[in-house]
C-alpha positions, 0 to 999 in steps of 0.5 A: 311780886317783881313789881314790888322789888321795883317799886320799893326800890324806886321809892327809896332811889327817888327820896335820896334824889330828893335829898340830893336835887338841891344840893349846891344850887348855883349857875350850875345843876351840880345835883343832878349831875353828882346823881346821874353819875353815881347811879350810872356807876352803881347801876354798871356794879350791878349789872356785872354782878347780875350777868356773873350770877353774883346777884339774884334777880329779885335784888337787880330788880330792886337796886337797878332798876328800883333804886337806880331808876328812882335815883337817877333822873332823865327828865331832871336832865333834859328839863336843865339842859332847855333852861340852861340853853335859854341863857347860856349855850355853852354852858348848857352843851358842856352839861350835856356833854359832861353828862353822857360822856362822864355818865357812860365813863362811871358805868363802864368802871362800874361794870370793872368794879362789879366784875371784881366784886 
């Protein structure tokens, strides 16, 4: 039964990512950066709520594993980093560093917010 919660959340998350994937297409993959940062923040909140017993397992599976898992994207991030690497090394390295550092900070912020909620 749990797999249905993950699948439903994943489908919704993937649809949201698709809608935002072409956002502000330019020299830099802002859409992917945005979804990964927002997803990191939301997953941090969900994790804090689940760990403090303020969220049940089914909701955690739906929103965390499913929705956030379908919304965020490691594969597109990797593909875009390689594409940037081929045309602009500095931009590629900047993209990777920004995504990782800001993603971790967003997750920490989400944990903090989730503990207070």
